[in-house]
N, C-alpha and C positions, 0 to 999 in steps of 0.2 A: 504493500500500500504506500510505503514511503516513496518508492520509485515513481509511482503514479502521481503522488502529490507533487513531487519535484517537477515532473513533466507538465503537470497542470499549471503551475505557476510560470514555468518557462513560456507557456502560451500567453499568459497575461503580459509578461514583459515583451514578448515578440509583438503583440498587437499594439502595445502602448508606444513602442519605439518606431515601428514602421508598419504601414499598411500595404501589403503586397499587391502588385498590380492585378493578380488573378483572383483576389478576394473581393467580391462585390458586397453590397449592403446585405447583411444577413436577413433583414426583414423581407427582402424582395427576391432572395435566391433560395431555391429548394436544393438542399444538398443530399443526394441519394446515399443511403447507407449501403455499405458493402454487403452483398448477399452471402450468408453463411454457408450455403450449400453448393455454390458454384464458383468457379474462378471468374472474378469480375472481368469485364471487358478490358482488354489491354493488360492482363496480368502476365508477368514474366518473372520467374524466380531463378536466382542463381544458386547452385548447390554450394558455393563457397560462402564462408562467413564474412561478415563485415570486417573492415579493417580494425585491428586491435591497437592502432596507433593512438596513444593517449592525447587528449586535448584538454588543456587547462581551462577550467571554468572560472569566469569572472564573478559568478554569483555563489555565495556560500550556500551549501546544501541546507544547513539549519535554518537560514533565512527563508529559503523557498518553502520548506515544510511548514514553518510557522505561519507564513502568510497564507498558504493554501488552507491550512486548518482554520485560520481566522475567517477567511472568505466563506468557506463552507458553513461555519457556525453562524455567520451573519445572515447568509441566505436562508438557513434553516429556521432562524428565529423571526425573520422579517418578511419572507415571501408569503403572500396571502393564501397559498395552498401548500399542502404537504409535498415535500420534495424527496426524491431518491438520490442520496448523495453519491452512491456508486454510479448511477446513470449519469450524473453531472460530471463526475471525474472521467468516465469513459468518453463522454462527449467532448470534454476539454482536450483530451489526448488526441482524439480523432481530428478536431479542428486545428490543433497545432500541426499535425502531420499534413493536413490539406493546405496549410499555409506554405509548405515547402513545394509540393507538386501534387497533381491529381492522383498519383498512383501509390503514394505511401499511405499505408493503412494501419489502423489498430484493430485487433480482434480480441474480444473477451474470451475467457477460457473455453466456453462452448463453441464459439465461432472458430477459434484457433484449432480446436480438435477436428472440426469439420474441414477446415482448410487443409490440414495434414492428410486427412482421409482422401480428399480430392486428388492430392498429389500422388497418392498410392493407388488411385482409381478403384477405391473400395469404400464401402460403408457398412454399418451393421443394421440389418433390416430384413425385409421379407422378399425383396426382389420384384416389386410390382411398380408399374408406372400408373399414376393417376392424373386426372384432369377435371376441371370444373366446367360445367355448361349450364346456361341459364334457361329456365322456363318458369312461367307464372311469376316472374319477378324475383325468383330465388336462384342462387347458385347451388347446384347439386354436384357432388363429386362421384366420379365413376372410375372403375378400373379400365385402363386402356390396353395394357399388355403386361405380360410377366416374363422375366428372364428364364431361359431354359434351365430346368432342374433346380429352380429356386424354391424356397418355402411356399411362396405364393402359387407357383405352378403346381407343386405337389398337392397343395390344399384344394386345387380346383377352381381358383379364381379365374373368371373369364371376362372377355371384352364386354363392356357396358354393364357389368354388375354395379349397382349403386351402393355406396358405402353409407351405412346407417349409424353404426356405433363402433367404438374402439375401446376394448377393455371395459365394457359396460357403460361407457359414457356416450350419450347421444351426440352425434357430430353433424346432424343435418343442417345446422346453422353455422357450422365452422367453415373456414376457407380451406381450399385444397392444401395450402402450405401448412396450416395448423394440423390438418389430418395426417399429412405426411410425417410431421414431427412426432405425432402420437404413435404411428405405426412403427417408426424407427425406434431403436433402443439398444440396450446392451446385448451383446452376443450371448446366446444361451437362454435369454428370457423369452417369455411367451407373449405373443400378440393375439388377442381374441377379437376378430373383426366380424361384425354382423353386416351382411349384405342383402340387398334385395335382388334376387336373381333376375337377369334380363329376360329369360325365357318364361318362367312361371309367375314372376311377381311375388313369390314367397320369400319370407325372411329366413336366412340361414346363418348360423354362427360358425365360423371356421377358426381353428386354432393353428397358429404357426410359430414354430420356434425360430427366433431371430438368428441369422447367421451372418458371417462376413460375405457380403454380396459384391461381386466384381462387376464394375461397369466397364464395358469394353472401351479401350482407348481407340481402337480401330473398329468402329461398329459395322462398317460395310466393306465388302470386297468381293467382286464377281466379274465375270466376263460380260461386257456389254454386247458386242457383236464384232464380227471380223477379227477375232482374237485380240480385241482391245480391252485391256484390264481397267477396272475402276476401283479405286480405294479411297475411302473417306476417313479423314482424321479430324473430327469436329468437336471432340470432347476435351480439348486442351491437350497439352503435352504433360503426361504423368510419367511416373517411373516405369509404367508398363508399355508406353507407346512404341519404343524401338523394337522390343521383342515381339509385340503383336504385329507390327509392320513386317518384320522378317517372316513371320508365319504366313501372313496374307500374301506376300510376294511369292513365297515358295509355292503356295497353293495355286496361285494364278499361273505361275511358271509351268507347273505340272499340267495345267489345262491348255497350254500352248500359247500363252500371252506373248504378243510381239510388240505391243506398245501400251502406254499407261496414261490414264487421266487420274491425277492425284488431286483430291478435293479437300482444301482446308478452309472452305467457306464457313464462317461462324466460329472458327477456332480462335478463342480470345487469348491464347498464350499458355503459359505454364512453366515447366522446368526448361531453362535455356539449353542445358546440356543434352536433353532429349531431342530438341529441335536440331541441334548441331549434328547428332548421330544420324538423324534421318537425312539431313542434307548430305552427309558423308557417304551415304548409301548410293548416291547417284553421281557424285562429282569425281572427276579424275584425281588421282593421287597428287598431292601438293597444292591443290586449289585452295585459295583462301575462302573460308566460310563466313567469318565475321571477326571483327575486332571489338574489344571492349576497353573503354578508357574511363578510369575512375580518378578520384582525388589523390589516391596514394598508389605507389608503384605496384603493390600486390593486388590492386583492383584492375590493373590493365594487362591485357594479354591478347594474343591472336590465335585463332583456331584454324588449322589447315586439315584438309581431308587426307585420310590414309587410303588404303586400297579399297576400291568399290567394286561390288559385284554387278551392279546395274548401270555402270557409267555410259554404256552405249545404247541403253533402252530408250527409244523415242518416247517423249513424255510431254504433257502439258499440265500446268498447275492452275487450279481454279481458286480464285480469291473473291472476297467481297468486303464491304465496309466494316464488317465485324471481324475480319481477319486481323489480328493484332499481336504486337509484341514478339514473342518467340516465333510465331507463325510468319511474321514479317521478316524475321531473320532468315528463315528457310526460303521465302519468296525472293528476298534480295540476293541470297547466295546463288540460287538457280538462274536469276535474271542477269546478274553481273558477269557470271561465268558463261553466259549464253548456252546454258545447259538445257533450258526449257523456256518456251513462250508462256507468258502469264495471261490468263483470260479472266474476265469478270469486271469487278468494280474497284475503284481506288480503295486501298486498305485503310485501316483506322489511323495509323500514324503514331505509334507508341514505341519510342526507342530508349526507354529507361529500364534498367535492371534492378530488381529488388532483392535484397538479402532477407531471408526469413530469420527473425530473431525471437528467441524464447524469453519471456519475462518470468520472474520467480513465482507468481501466483497462478501459472498455467496459461496466462494470456500471451499474446505475441504481437510482433510488429512485422510488417513488410516495409522495409526502408530502402529508398533508392540509394544505390551504392555506385552506380556507373551508368554510362551511356554506351550504346553499341552502334557500330557503323558497318555498312555493307562492304564487300571486297573492294569496290572502287572508292571507298571513303565517304559514301553518302550517309548522312544522318537520316534516320527514319522518323524521328520525333517531330511532330507538328507543334506549332506555337500555341501555348496555353496562357500566356501572360495577360492577355486582355479579354479572357473568356471566363464566364462563370462556370462552375462545375457542372451544373445541369446542362448548359449549352454544350460544354465540352464532350460530355458523354452521350447526350441524346439529340441535340439540335444543332448539328454541324451546318454552318451557313453554306448555301449553294455556291457562293462565290469562292469559298475556301476550297471546295472539292477540286477545282481546276487549277489551283495555285500550287506551285512548287518553287523552292528557293535555289536549289543547286542543280547543276548539270554535270554529268560525268560520262565517260565513254567506257563501254564494255570491251570485252576481249576482241570482238570483231568490229569495234569502233561504232557501235550503235550508241545513240545518245539516250541516257536515262536520267530521271530527275529524282531529287531527294529533298529532305526538309519537310515532307508532308506525306508520309506513308509511301507505299509502293504503287506506282501507276502501271496498270496492266498494259501489255503490248497490244492486246485486243480488247477494247472496252465492250462489254456485253452486260446489259442490265437484266436483272431478274424480275419476274412479275412480283409486285409488292402486295402483301396482305394489308391493304389500306384500311383506314378506320371504318369506311363504309362497308367493307366486306367482312370485317370481324364478326358483326352480329349474325351474319348468315351461317356461321359455323354451328350455331345452336340448333336451328331447325334441321340442318343437314345431318348432324349427329343423331338427333332423336328419331329422325325418319329412318336412318340406317339401322338404328337399334330395333325399331319396329319391324322393318323388312326382314332382318336376319332371324327374327324369332317368330314370324307368323307361320301358320301351318301350310299355306299355299305356296309361298315363295321360299323363305327360309334359307339356311346356310347351304343345304345340299344343292338347291337350285342355283344359287350364286356360284358355288364351287364348280358345278358342271360348266357354267358359262365361261368362267375364268380358265379352266383346264382346256376347253376346246377353242379358246381365243375369240369367243363371241362378245359382242358389245354388252357390257354389264348394265350401263345406264342407257337404255333405249328410250325412244319417245314416249312409250307407254309409262315407263317408270318415272320419267320427268313430269308427266301429266299428273301422276299419282302424288308426286312430291308437292306440286303446286296446290293440289287439293288438300293435302295434309297441312301445309302451312296456312292456307286460307281458313282452316277450321279452328285455328288458335288465335286468340285476340292479340297476343304479343307479336305474332309473326305475320299476320295478315297484312299489316302495313308495310311489310318488306317485299310484297309481291312485285312491285315495279323493279326493285333491285334484283330480285331473283330472275326476272326475265331478261334484264340487261346483262347480267353476269352469268349467262348460260354456260359458258365454258368453265368458269370457276366452280359453279354448282356441280357440273358433270365430273370435273376432276376430283373435287373433295368428296363427293358422294362415292365415287369409285374407290377412293383411298380408304374411306371408313368401311365400306363393304369388303374390300380386300383384307383389311386389317382384322375384321371380325371373323373372316373365313379362314385365312391362312396365317394370320399373325402380323406383327409389326414389321419384321424383316422383309416379308413378301410385299407388304404395302409400300415400304420405303423403296424397294427395288423398282417397283412399277412407277413410282413417282420420279425416280432418277432417270429412268429410261425415256420419260417424256419431258425432261427438263431442258429448256431451250439453251441454257448456258452449257450444259453438258454436251448437247448437240454441236454447239459452236466449238467447244474444245476438241471434239472428235474431228470436225472439219479441218482444223488447222494443224492437226498432228503431222501431216507431211511437211508443212513449213517449219515446224519445230525441229523435226528430224534433220532438215537441211541446215538449219542454223547451228545445231549441235555439231554436225559434220564440219561446217566451216570453222567453228571454234576449235575443233581438234586439229585442223590443218594449221590454223593460226598459232596454236599452242606449240606445235612442233617446229615452228619457224622462229628463230631468234628475233626478238623485238629490240629496236634501237632505243626506244624510250617508252616510258609508261605514261598513259594518259592520266592527267591529274584533275582533281576536282576544281571546278570554276564556278564563280557566281555568274548568273545570267539574269537578264531582265525578262520579266514575264512576257513582254510584248515581242521578244525575239523568238518565242516558242512557235 
């Protein structure tokens, strides 16, 4: 507690002496709290510890502790409502770290435990995925899928079962996140979950002994067509990522893979060393992967590739605006070495490395220790000095997306830009799930739930259509869906949107029907196979192969001088 009090007062001193450019009026700025169960957007963690170089403090520890204790006492006595002193201290530490940069974070003991679990790609629970859908003005929580051979799968939980109670507590008014927290727990303990079966409507209580549940670091890997492999790394870079990638690559190689689409869209970062090992898998020996520069010498280093097995495999990398941090290191390494073309949208733009630090009470910090740079010397980090935290994470200005600060030349003298994320070689936008489309998911889900469990249609009929390649959502089914939505007061007003977004309705209804019939993996595969960005990646694979071949030729020819980083005006682009 003493350490936390010291940190708290340091915040007060920091605010009184200087107001950072990136800190806006607290009354007008919403500061998002870091999510305890996921790697936050732009997370990247170094396996190395922070520098042990001592720094002399100009403030006496006893003075800090005394002032913080006095401040907490005054607040407790004079504030018009009851206050939680621990929450105040946590908030002070978090605010102090945010005064440094957007990516340094404080985690209380529970959050820190979950953070470490995320890095291990494991958690203790039942292995079920749940989601909330709204009807009659209420959010209800349903089982979406279960992991193979998990407690939830063995207990017989199925798609669209509604969760009623957990360990005897009625949860019909609880949020999906709160229900998830109740279902998770210590390994070896029992979770008793009461569900309303989607098929019969009857209530049934199932008992599940919680286990260590592994969340795949590489959730998807299969052959698309024409021996083109597809691998997705979307759940961040955990300690399991490289090993799972090796398994996926070996499996696709046995199936005759001759080229690869590697998808890191939505990958918000994780363990830097894991991203480096993934890059090393595809780069020629001796290629620079990334450099890291910190305040002290032991925080600075350069990573180079060793021997790679797949250095000649034609490949394309898929990215989007949520590709961040360690994922951008991978993208920058492949782009600067002309190893693969990048397809998608401009990445997030986070080039800061955090060290994970333990605090005595079980809490922890992720503290920025260094910046990293691509092989050509580009910084990935975009400017955050004049941007509020909410805007930084959620509302990037359109003008900023096209803005870069640095220009550099790749191995084959292609010009690439830095200072604002990684700009794809082939810009391809994905269909957005816009605010006006979000409400449509509710009637689509409930209709799919009804269709899958009715006597006439049902899972067996849907299964037959999918197996024989027939159109699952035909005109008759779409007509029935419109009638279904029209019969509900909350959804009848959506009918104009339903007719305007016919393709979206067809796609999502097919997705839920496939999920309920064959499971999440099958549904996701079908979704990927109809993804326009994936299709674009497949189209430019030949171009990417030619680029890599040109780079190999250039690499074998002695170069007189190395291209250096240069500032360029935006209007010259």
